[in-house]
MDAnalysis code that builds the backbone (N, CA, C; Angstrom):
import MDAnalysis as mda
import numpy as np

u = mda.Universe.empty(483, n_residues=161, atom_resindex=np.repeat(np.arange(161), 3), trajectory=True)
u.add_TopologyAttr("name", ["N", "CA", "C"] * 161)
u.add_TopologyAttr("resid", np.arange(1, 162))
u.add_TopologyAttr("resname", ["UNK", "UNK", "UNK", "UNK", "UNK", "UNK", "UNK", "UNK", "UNK", "UNK", "UNK", "UNK", "UNK", "UNK", "UNK", "UNK", "UNK", "UNK", "UNK", "UNK", "UNK", "UNK", "UNK", "UNK", "UNK", "UNK", "UNK", "UNK", "UNK", "UNK", "UNK", "UNK", "UNK", "UNK", "UNK", "UNK", "UNK", "UNK", "UNK", "UNK", "UNK", "UNK", "UNK", "UNK", "UNK", "UNK", "UNK", "UNK", "UNK", "UNK", "UNK", "UNK", "UNK", "UNK", "UNK", "UNK", "UNK", "UNK", "UNK", "UNK", "UNK", "UNK", "UNK", "UNK", "UNK", "UNK", "UNK", "UNK", "UNK", "UNK", "UNK", "UNK", "UNK", "UNK", "UNK", "UNK", "UNK", "UNK", "UNK", "UNK", "UNK", "UNK", "UNK", "UNK", "UNK", "UNK", "UNK", "UNK", "UNK", "UNK", "UNK", "UNK", "UNK", "UNK", "UNK", "UNK", "UNK", "UNK", "UNK", "UNK", "UNK", "UNK", "UNK", "UNK", "UNK", "UNK", "UNK", "UNK", "UNK", "UNK", "UNK", "UNK", "UNK", "UNK", "UNK", "UNK", "UNK", "UNK", "UNK", "UNK", "UNK", "UNK", "UNK", "UNK", "UNK", "UNK", "UNK", "UNK", "UNK", "UNK", "UNK", "UNK", "UNK", "UNK", "UNK", "UNK", "UNK", "UNK", "UNK", "UNK", "UNK", "UNK", "UNK", "UNK", "UNK", "UNK", "UNK", "UNK", "UNK", "UNK", "UNK", "UNK", "UNK", "UNK", "UNK", "UNK", "UNK", "UNK", "UNK", "UNK", "UNK"])
u.atoms.positions = np.array([
    [0.850, -1.175, 0.000],
    [0.000, 0.000, 0.000],
    [0.894, 1.235, 0.000],
    [0.572, 2.193, -0.855],
    [1.372, 3.412, -0.935],
    [1.017, 4.350, 0.215],
    [1.892, 5.302, 0.455],
    [1.630, 6.251, 1.543],
    [0.403, 7.118, 1.231],
    [0.150, 7.382, -0.038],
    [-1.040, 8.151, -0.418],
    [-2.307, 7.376, -0.092],
    [-2.324, 6.085, -0.384],
    [-3.490, 5.258, -0.051],
    [-3.698, 5.205, 1.456],
    [-2.605, 5.073, 2.199],
    [-2.703, 5.028, 3.663],
    [-3.238, 6.365, 4.201],
    [-2.767, 7.465, 3.626],
    [-3.243, 8.789, 4.039],
    [-4.728, 8.938, 3.740],
    [-5.158, 8.475, 2.568],
    [-6.578, 8.548, 2.215],
    [-7.434, 7.709, 3.157],
    [-6.972, 6.521, 3.498],
    [-7.720, 5.666, 4.428],
    [-7.819, 6.308, 5.804],
    [-6.754, 6.947, 6.243],
    [-6.787, 7.639, 7.539],
    [-7.736, 8.829, 7.497],
    [-7.743, 9.549, 6.383],
    [-8.662, 10.681, 6.238],
    [-10.115, 10.200, 6.286],
    [-10.400, 9.089, 5.614],
    [-11.757, 8.521, 5.656],
    [-12.110, 8.056, 7.060],
    [-11.136, 7.465, 7.741],
    [-11.378, 7.023, 9.119],
    [-11.676, 8.224, 10.010],
    [-10.927, 9.297, 9.826],
    [-11.182, 10.519, 10.599],
    [-12.587, 11.041, 10.320],
    [-12.981, 11.092, 9.045],
    [-14.325, 11.539, 8.684],
    [-15.377, 10.639, 9.322],
    [-15.164, 9.332, 9.242],
    [-16.100, 8.362, 9.819],
    [-16.289, 8.619, 11.313],
    [-15.194, 8.785, 12.029],
    [-15.268, 8.984, 13.478],
    [-15.891, 10.340, 13.807],
    [-15.516, 11.385, 13.070],
    [-16.068, 12.719, 13.331],
    [-17.580, 12.749, 13.118],
    [-18.046, 12.168, 12.024],
    [-19.490, 12.118, 11.771],
    [-20.165, 11.274, 12.856],
    [-19.532, 10.182, 13.259],
    [-20.079, 9.356, 14.334],
    [-20.228, 10.125, 15.632],
    [-19.225, 10.930, 15.968],
    [-19.300, 11.735, 17.199],
    [-20.452, 12.729, 17.111],
    [-20.595, 13.397, 15.963],
    [-21.724, 14.312, 15.788],
    [-23.043, 13.593, 16.043],
    [-23.191, 12.408, 15.482],
    [-24.460, 11.695, 15.621],
    [-24.704, 11.212, 17.049],
    [-23.673, 10.783, 17.734],
    [-23.855, 10.378, 19.132],
    [-24.252, 11.586, 19.976],
    [-23.587, 12.712, 19.758],
    [-23.916, 13.919, 20.519],
    [-25.344, 14.368, 20.228],
    [-25.742, 14.354, 18.950],
    [-27.089, 14.791, 18.591],
    [-28.172, 13.815, 19.057],
    [-27.821, 12.552, 19.193],
    [-28.804, 11.550, 19.618],
    [-28.856, 11.375, 21.129],
    [-27.834, 11.805, 21.816],
    [-27.722, 11.555, 23.263],
    [-28.940, 12.038, 24.031],
    [-29.371, 13.282, 23.812],
    [-30.517, 13.796, 24.569],
    [-31.808, 13.082, 24.175],
    [-31.853, 12.588, 22.930],
    [-33.048, 11.898, 22.463],
    [-33.165, 10.514, 23.083],
    [-32.030, 9.845, 23.255],
    [-32.027, 8.483, 23.785],
    [-32.088, 8.474, 25.306],
    [-31.320, 9.361, 25.939],
    [-31.219, 9.328, 27.399],
    [-32.159, 10.303, 28.096],
    [-32.922, 11.041, 27.343],
    [-33.952, 11.909, 27.888],
    [-35.298, 11.486, 27.331],
    [-36.337, 12.169, 27.751],
    [-37.669, 11.790, 27.274],
    [-38.350, 12.886, 26.464],
    [-37.742, 14.047, 26.383],
    [-38.384, 15.174, 25.702],
    [-38.667, 14.887, 24.230],
    [-37.729, 14.293, 23.521],
    [-37.892, 14.043, 22.089],
    [-38.874, 12.909, 21.824],
    [-38.751, 11.810, 22.569],
    [-39.549, 10.618, 22.289],
    [-40.900, 10.637, 23.005],
    [-40.875, 10.697, 24.312],
    [-42.116, 10.619, 25.087],
    [-42.749, 11.980, 25.343],
    [-41.942, 13.040, 25.285],
    [-42.431, 14.381, 25.592],
    [-42.987, 15.152, 24.417],
    [-43.023, 14.535, 23.250],
    [-43.628, 15.181, 22.094],
    [-42.693, 16.044, 21.270],
    [-41.392, 15.990, 21.521],
    [-40.446, 16.793, 20.758],
    [-40.436, 16.452, 19.280],
    [-40.476, 15.175, 18.983],
    [-40.513, 14.751, 17.582],
    [-41.804, 15.222, 16.926],
    [-42.924, 15.007, 17.608],
    [-44.230, 15.423, 17.075],
    [-44.247, 16.926, 16.815],
    [-43.734, 17.703, 17.746],
    [-43.703, 19.160, 17.599],
    [-42.873, 19.567, 16.382],
    [-41.742, 18.893, 16.182],
    [-40.896, 19.203, 15.026],
    [-41.632, 18.926, 13.718],
    [-42.271, 17.768, 13.637],
    [-42.989, 17.408, 12.406],
    [-44.150, 18.367, 12.175],
    [-44.875, 18.717, 13.229],
    [-45.977, 19.673, 13.094],
    [-45.458, 21.030, 12.609],
    [-44.296, 21.423, 13.113],
    [-43.693, 22.685, 12.698],
    [-43.310, 22.655, 11.228],
    [-42.724, 21.545, 10.771],
    [-42.372, 21.419, 9.350],
    [-43.601, 21.620, 8.475],
    [-44.715, 21.038, 8.904],
    [-45.945, 21.122, 8.121],
    [-46.573, 22.518, 8.193],
    [-46.687, 23.061, 9.397],
    [-47.379, 24.345, 9.556],
    [-46.595, 25.513, 8.960],
    [-45.269, 25.421, 8.944],
    [-44.454, 26.515, 8.410],
    [-44.092, 26.321, 6.944],
    [-44.625, 25.271, 6.332],
    [-44.390, 25.042, 4.909],
    [-42.964, 24.614, 4.587],
    [-42.290, 23.985, 5.557],
    [-40.904, 23.567, 5.357],
    [-40.775, 22.224, 4.664],
    [-41.857, 21.463, 4.612],
    [-41.828, 20.133, 3.992],
    [-42.073, 20.258, 2.490],
    [-41.326, 19.482, 1.724],
    [-41.582, 19.424, 0.280],
    [-43.000, 18.906, 0.081],
    [-43.707, 19.404, -0.930],
    [-45.107, 19.014, -1.132],
    [-45.330, 17.499, -1.193],
    [-44.425, 16.739, -1.812],
    [-44.626, 15.293, -1.893],
    [-44.409, 14.595, -0.551],
    [-43.789, 15.277, 0.432],
    [-43.574, 14.687, 1.760],
    [-44.735, 14.950, 2.717],
    [-45.522, 15.951, 2.427],
    [-46.604, 16.336, 3.340],
    [-47.545, 15.176, 3.690],
    [-48.043, 14.402, 2.706],
    [-48.945, 13.302, 3.058],
    [-48.290, 12.270, 3.990],
    [-47.034, 11.952, 3.726],
    [-46.325, 10.997, 4.586],
    [-46.184, 11.541, 6.004],
    [-45.820, 12.799, 6.145],
    [-45.682, 13.399, 7.472],
    [-47.021, 13.483, 8.197],
    [-48.087, 13.763, 7.462],
    [-49.415, 13.826, 8.076],
    [-49.861, 12.454, 8.571],
    [-49.570, 11.416, 7.792],
    [-49.886, 10.055, 8.229],
    [-49.063, 9.711, 9.469],
    [-47.803, 10.115, 9.469],
    [-46.930, 9.848, 10.608],
    [-47.472, 10.508, 11.877],
    [-48.054, 11.699, 11.745],
    [-48.606, 12.398, 12.905],
    [-49.840, 11.696, 13.458],
    [-50.616, 11.083, 12.595],
    [-51.840, 10.437, 13.073],
    [-51.632, 8.981, 13.479],
    [-50.597, 8.353, 12.940],
    [-50.357, 6.940, 13.238],
    [-48.874, 6.706, 13.517],
    [-48.511, 6.530, 14.740],
    [-47.160, 6.084, 15.054],
    [-46.101, 7.145, 15.222],
    [-46.473, 8.328, 15.688],
    [-45.469, 9.373, 15.891],
    [-44.436, 8.939, 16.923],
    [-44.892, 8.328, 17.998],
    [-43.960, 7.937, 19.057],
    [-43.030, 6.825, 18.573],
    [-43.539, 5.905, 17.795],
    [-42.695, 4.834, 17.259],
    [-41.616, 5.429, 16.368],
    [-41.997, 6.375, 15.503],
    [-41.014, 7.027, 14.635],
    [-40.002, 7.820, 15.447],
    [-40.446, 8.441, 16.527],
    [-39.529, 9.196, 17.384],
    [-38.456, 8.270, 17.949],
    [-38.858, 7.086, 18.385],
    [-37.879, 6.119, 18.908],
    [-36.967, 5.606, 17.804],
    [-37.523, 5.359, 16.613],
    [-36.688, 4.926, 15.482],
    [-35.629, 5.977, 15.152],
    [-36.039, 7.231, 15.109],
    [-35.099, 8.305, 14.798],
    [-34.040, 8.422, 15.893],
    [-34.468, 8.461, 17.139],
    [-33.528, 8.637, 18.245],
    [-32.505, 7.501, 18.309],
    [-32.996, 6.283, 18.351],
    [-32.086, 5.149, 18.470],
    [-31.344, 4.868, 17.171],
    [-31.957, 5.218, 16.043],
    [-31.272, 5.084, 14.762],
    [-30.082, 6.021, 14.678],
    [-30.262, 7.282, 15.070],
    [-29.146, 8.233, 15.085],
    [-28.033, 7.744, 16.007],
    [-28.426, 7.253, 17.163],
    [-27.434, 6.777, 18.132],
    [-26.676, 5.570, 17.586],
    [-27.393, 4.628, 16.991],
    [-26.748, 3.432, 16.427],
    [-25.819, 3.796, 15.263],
    [-26.237, 4.735, 14.442],
    [-25.380, 5.199, 13.344],
    [-24.089, 5.766, 13.914],
    [-24.214, 6.604, 14.917],
    [-23.031, 7.215, 15.529],
    [-22.086, 6.200, 16.140],
    [-22.616, 5.271, 16.913],
    [-21.772, 4.246, 17.548],
    [-21.095, 3.393, 16.486],
    [-21.832, 2.992, 15.483],
    [-21.268, 2.170, 14.413],
    [-20.114, 2.881, 13.714],
    [-20.289, 4.148, 13.446],
    [-19.231, 4.900, 12.773],
    [-18.014, 5.093, 13.675],
    [-18.238, 5.348, 14.931],
    [-17.109, 5.550, 15.853],
    [-16.269, 4.292, 15.987],
    [-16.925, 3.153, 16.186],
    [-16.161, 1.913, 16.400],
    [-15.746, 1.258, 15.091],
    [-16.348, 1.646, 13.990],
    [-15.952, 1.111, 12.692],
    [-16.433, -0.294, 12.416],
    [-17.631, -0.616, 12.871],
    [-18.241, -1.915, 12.601],
    [-19.577, -1.647, 11.907],
    [-19.763, -2.265, 10.753],
    [-20.965, -2.067, 9.934],
    [-21.157, -0.593, 9.557],
    [-20.063, 0.112, 9.377],
    [-20.179, 1.547, 9.106],
    [-20.731, 1.849, 7.713],
    [-20.525, 0.945, 6.755],
    [-21.157, 1.169, 5.437],
    [-22.675, 1.088, 5.562],
    [-23.159, 0.086, 6.258],
    [-24.598, -0.051, 6.464],
    [-25.136, 1.146, 7.244],
    [-24.430, 1.547, 8.284],
    [-24.841, 2.719, 9.066],
    [-24.874, 3.962, 8.178],
    [-23.926, 4.059, 7.253],
    [-23.880, 5.205, 6.351],
    [-25.050, 5.208, 5.378],
    [-25.491, 4.039, 4.960],
    [-26.682, 3.958, 4.102],
    [-27.886, 4.492, 4.874],
    [-28.055, 4.038, 6.116],
    [-29.170, 4.532, 6.929],
    [-29.023, 6.019, 7.220],
    [-27.802, 6.480, 7.463],
    [-27.566, 7.901, 7.696],
    [-27.917, 8.732, 6.485],
    [-27.555, 8.239, 5.300],
    [-27.891, 8.935, 4.055],
    [-29.405, 9.032, 3.897],
    [-30.095, 7.939, 4.110],
    [-31.562, 7.933, 3.992],
    [-32.184, 8.896, 5.010],
    [-31.662, 8.894, 6.229],
    [-32.161, 9.804, 7.262],
    [-31.961, 11.261, 6.854],
    [-30.788, 11.585, 6.337],
    [-30.514, 12.972, 5.925],
    [-31.421, 13.408, 4.780],
    [-31.648, 12.524, 3.825],
    [-32.548, 12.856, 2.715],
    [-33.973, 13.041, 3.238],
    [-34.370, 12.180, 4.167],
    [-35.708, 12.315, 4.767],
    [-35.874, 13.633, 5.506],
    [-34.863, 14.020, 6.269],
    [-34.932, 15.296, 6.992],
    [-34.925, 16.461, 6.009],
    [-34.093, 16.353, 4.981],
    [-34.019, 17.405, 3.964],
    [-35.390, 17.630, 3.334],
    [-36.034, 16.554, 2.899],
    [-37.328, 16.700, 2.246],
    [-38.449, 17.057, 3.221],
    [-38.248, 16.819, 4.505],
    [-39.253, 17.153, 5.512],
    [-39.136, 18.586, 6.011],
    [-37.934, 19.159, 5.925],
    [-37.742, 20.463, 6.566],
    [-36.954, 21.467, 5.730],
    [-36.641, 21.146, 4.494],
    [-35.788, 22.031, 3.725],
    [-36.407, 22.617, 2.477],
    [-37.713, 22.783, 2.443],
    [-38.372, 23.324, 1.252],
    [-38.381, 24.849, 1.328],
    [-37.705, 25.516, 0.405],
    [-37.650, 26.983, 0.462],
    [-38.864, 27.672, -0.159],
    [-39.729, 26.920, -0.809],
    [-40.909, 27.496, -1.452],
    [-40.855, 27.315, -2.956],
    [-42.010, 27.347, -3.568],
    [-42.117, 27.054, -4.999],
    [-41.393, 28.064, -5.878],
    [-41.289, 29.296, -5.446],
    [-40.710, 30.335, -6.301],
    [-39.322, 30.766, -5.825],
    [-38.673, 29.950, -5.043],
    [-37.335, 30.275, -4.535],
    [-36.291, 30.100, -5.637],
    [-35.205, 30.835, -5.512],
    [-34.079, 30.683, -6.441],
    [-33.481, 29.290, -6.261],
    [-32.886, 28.766, -7.328],
    [-32.356, 27.409, -7.305],
    [-31.383, 27.177, -6.146],
    [-30.501, 28.120, -5.885],
    [-29.501, 27.941, -4.833],
    [-30.140, 27.791, -3.458],
    [-31.324, 28.353, -3.273],
    [-31.983, 28.274, -1.968],
    [-32.401, 26.848, -1.611],
    [-32.646, 26.023, -2.628],
    [-32.994, 24.627, -2.363],
    [-31.845, 23.914, -1.660],
    [-30.620, 24.332, -1.968],
    [-29.442, 23.741, -1.339],
    [-29.094, 24.480, -0.053],
    [-29.225, 25.788, -0.062],
    [-28.848, 26.583, 1.101],
    [-29.691, 26.314, 2.325],
    [-30.979, 26.072, 2.135],
    [-31.886, 25.809, 3.252],
    [-31.525, 24.508, 3.962],
    [-30.995, 23.578, 3.211],
    [-30.730, 22.247, 3.772],
    [-29.240, 21.932, 3.847],
    [-28.437, 22.941, 4.092],
    [-26.988, 22.769, 4.028],
    [-26.470, 21.681, 4.968],
    [-26.953, 21.654, 6.200],
    [-26.423, 20.649, 7.136],
    [-26.798, 19.229, 6.701],
    [-28.022, 19.039, 6.206],
    [-28.393, 17.709, 5.731],
    [-27.611, 17.334, 4.483],
    [-27.390, 18.304, 3.600],
    [-26.657, 18.040, 2.362],
    [-25.216, 17.631, 2.662],
    [-24.571, 18.358, 3.555],
    [-23.173, 18.047, 3.889],
    [-23.074, 16.661, 4.511],
    [-23.953, 16.357, 5.456],
    [-23.924, 15.021, 6.066],
    [-24.255, 13.941, 5.045],
    [-25.208, 14.199, 4.157],
    [-25.550, 13.215, 3.120],
    [-24.336, 12.931, 2.247],
    [-23.598, 13.959, 1.881],
    [-22.380, 13.766, 1.080],
    [-21.320, 12.995, 1.861],
    [-21.178, 13.290, 3.143],
    [-20.237, 12.522, 3.982],
    [-20.624, 11.050, 3.999],
    [-21.913, 10.779, 4.144],
    [-22.364, 9.388, 4.159],
    [-22.093, 8.700, 2.820],
    [-22.281, 9.411, 1.719],
    [-21.967, 8.821, 0.410],
    [-20.485, 8.453, 0.322],
    [-19.624, 9.329, 0.793],
    [-18.186, 9.042, 0.792],
    [-17.901, 7.807, 1.651],
    [-18.551, 7.720, 2.796],
    [-18.319, 6.580, 3.687],
    [-18.892, 5.283, 3.123],
    [-19.941, 5.373, 2.341],
    [-20.516, 4.178, 1.712],
    [-19.543, 3.605, 0.691],
    [-18.957, 4.470, -0.102],
    [-18.124, 4.005, -1.209],
    [-16.638, 3.926, -0.880],
    [-16.227, 4.517, 0.226],
    [-14.820, 4.476, 0.617],
    [-14.502, 3.282, 1.492],
    [-13.246, 3.195, 1.888],
    [-12.793, 2.112, 2.775],
    [-12.483, 2.707, 4.148],
    [-13.514, 3.198, 4.793],
    [-13.342, 3.941, 6.037],
    [-13.070, 3.060, 7.247],
    [-13.294, 1.762, 7.135],
    [-13.080, 0.872, 8.278],
    [-11.674, 0.282, 8.328],
    [-10.820, 0.655, 7.396],
    [-9.477, 0.078, 7.336],
    [-8.584, 0.559, 8.480],
    [-8.825, 1.753, 8.984],
    [-8.012, 2.325, 10.045],
    [-8.865, 2.718, 11.234],
    [-8.252, 2.670, 12.391],
    [-8.865, 3.159, 13.627],
    [-10.266, 2.586, 13.835],
    [-10.377, 1.267, 13.682],
    [-11.686, 0.639, 13.842],
    [-11.555, -0.697, 14.545],
    [-12.616, -1.080, 15.190],
    [-12.681, -2.394, 15.815],
    [-12.581, -3.476, 14.751],
    [-13.204, -3.265, 13.629],
    [-13.145, -4.230, 12.527],
    [-11.710, -4.391, 12.025],
    [-10.994, -3.279, 11.878],
    [-9.598, -3.336, 11.446],
    [-8.723, -4.070, 12.430],
    [-8.959, -3.858, 13.714],
    [-8.197, -4.574, 14.749],
    [-8.453, -6.073, 14.682],
    [-9.702, -6.441, 14.458],
    [-10.050, -7.868, 14.394],
    [-9.427, -8.517, 13.175],
    [-9.371, -7.796, 12.052],
    [-8.754, -8.341, 10.833],
    [-7.254, -8.565, 11.032],
    [-6.592, -7.662, 11.735],
    [-5.147, -7.790, 11.938],
    [-4.781, -8.921, 12.881],
    [-5.679, -9.274, 13.783],
    [-5.403, -10.346, 14.746],
    [-5.487, -11.726, 14.113],
    [-6.154, -11.833, 12.988],
    [-6.309, -13.135, 12.331],
    [-5.043, -13.587, 11.749],
])
C-alpha cells in the first residue's frame, strides 16, 4: 500500500469517526432523555415542518400520516437510529450499512424540513438544507470508501487473524 493510499484511508477514518461523534452527541438527549420521544419533541418538530411550509409538497402526506399513526414509534426509530449510526461509525463496525441509513435519514430530513418554497431561487434549495446536504455527502463518501481500514474495531479484528 502506498503512503497516499494510507493517508486517504486515515482521512476517511477521521471523517467516519467525526461524523459518528456528531451523531452520538445529537442523539444523546433523544435516547437518554424523554423530551424528544415521550415528551412530544418529535411530534412538535414534524408539526412545525408542516405548519411553516418547510416540507416538500410530496412529503406532506407521509408526514401527516406519521402524525396520526405512530409518531412515538417514529420518534424512537429516529432517536435510536441516530445513536446506532453514531456508535457504528465511531467503532468502525458495519459503518457502510450505518452510512446507508444515515444517508436515507438525511434525505428524509431534507425533504421534511428544507423546502424553500415554490418560487425560490435554485440555490436556496441547497442553502436551506446545508447541514443535511453536507452530512448526506459525507455518508456517500463513507458508503463508497474504505473507512473501516483504520482506527476501527473491525480493522483490529482483521489484523489479529
